[in-house]
N, C-alpha and C positions, 0 to 999 in steps of 0.2 A: 312776615318776612318785611324788614325794613327796606325802603326804596334803594338804600346804598348800603350794600353788604359791608358789615364790620370787619376790620381785620381780625385775623385769627392767629394763635401762636403756631409755630415759633415766630416772633416778631423780629425784624432786623434791629441790631444792637442799638441805633439811635431812637427808634420807635420805642423799643422796649424801655429804655431810660426815660422817655418823655412820658409814656404811660405810667410808670413807677410814681414819677413826680406828682401825678394828677390824683393817685389814690392815697389814702391815709396809710401811716406805717401799720404793719401787722395785718392788713386785710387778706384773707385768705382766697377770696373769689377773684376772678378774672376782672380785669378793668371794666368800668361800666360801657355798655354798648354805646352810648352817646359818644364816649372817648375815643372808642375804637373806630367809630365811623368818621369823626372828625379828623382822626389821623390819617384819613384817604388824603388830606390837605395838610401836611404837617406845618407848613408856614401858617395857615389860617389858625389851626389848632394852638400853635405857640403864642400868637397874639392873643387868642381868647384866654388861654391860661392865665396871662398876667392879670387882667381884670377880675376874672372868676376866683382865681386863688386870694387875690387881694381882698375882694368882698367877704370871702368866707374865713379867712385867717387873720386879717389885718384890720377888721372894721372897727368903727366907733361905736355902732349900735350894740347893745347887749345881745348875746346869742339868742335868747328866747324871742326878742323882738325880731331880729333877723329871720328866724325860722317861721314866725306868724306870717311875715311879709312874703316869704317865699312859698309857703303852703297856700296862702290866700291867692296869689298871683296865679300859681299853677293850677289851683282848684277853678278859679274863673275862666281861665284859658282852656279848661278840661284836659290838662295835661297829667294824665294818669301816670305816665312815666317819671316825671320829674317829682311830681307829688309824692309817689310811692317810695322813691329813693330817699328823699328826705325824711318823709314820716318813719321810715324804718331805722333810720340811723340818726342824722343830726337833729332832728326835731325833738326826738326822745331824749338825746343827750343835753339838749339845751333846756329840758324841763317841761315841754308840752306834754299834756296828758293825753290818752286817748280820746277822751270826750272833747278835748280842745281841737285835736286834729280833725276829728269828725265835723266839728262844727264850722271848720274852714272851708268845708264843701257844701254847706248849706247856702240856699239862696239868701235868707235873712240871717246872716251870721251872728248878729248881736242877739237875736231872740232866744237862741238855745242854751247859751253859755254865759255865765256872768262873767265877763271881761272886766278887768280893772280898767280905769279911764284911758290909761296910756295905750293899752292895747286896742280897746274900742276906737280910739282916734286913729291908730294904725290901719285897722281894717276898714274903716270908713273911707279913709284915704285911698286905699288900694282899689276899693270899690269905685270910687269917683274917678281915679285914673284909669280903670278899667273902661268904665262907661263913657267917659267923656274926653280922655286925654288931657285933662286938666284938673286943677283944684280950686275949689271955691275958697274964698277968704275964711268963712268958718271952718272949713277942713283945715286949712293952714294954721289958722290960730289955734285949733285944737292941738294940732302936733306941736306948735311953739311952745305950749305950756310944759311939755315934757322933754323937748330935745333942743339943743344947741343948733346953730346954723350949719356947723359941718356934718352933724347928725342928719339934718334935713336934706342936705345935698346927698349924703349916702343913700338915705331913703328913696329918693327919686331915681338914682342910679341903680340901686339894688332892684326896685320894682321894675325898671325897664329892662335890665338885664334878664331877670327871670321871664319876663314876657318874650324877650328874644330867644332864650333857651326853650320856652314852651313852643314857640314858633318853629324852631328847629326840630324839636323831638316830634311834634305833632305832624310837621311836613314830611318827615322821615319815616313816618308810621312805626316809630319805636314802640316795641312791646314792652310791658313792664318787666323790670329786672325780676328774676326768680326768687330772690330773697327781699324784694321790695314789699312794702305795705300794700295791700289791694286798695284801689280807689274805691270809696263807697259808692254803691249803686244810689242814683238819684231817684 
């Protein structure tokens, strides 16, 4: 059971509208537990929506790159909740294979899957950020071969955002969504 109980239907009209905005069109399941907990504080949820939706729907990074970053950040933080939600939907839509998704949870991510240089640079940079909260010049230079400055800024914000989301989901003790992909056993 989460530390803060998620809202349950029927939702007040403004909350219902807000939750619908957070979900992709045509989704038949309830809004994510994380969203329903966040709406215990609608003002905070509204502020978070702007950045989260912007990163997912209007970013400059290719969708597959975005999902590799999210999968690795959430795997490194042990956030089974968010890793599983993305692995079940957006990561597959972006083109990540099951083998690649599994590899994002491995300690030595580069050893088990042949990643193209662009994706290897992303994974290395996520690991450096996770371990040190900094990027070495070689990691930065490796990214710079593949990305423009605006994309590099987005990379840093995206990685930090999903670390924040991981802290939130882990701190709340959110259980994986029933439809989410199971987090691989380590």
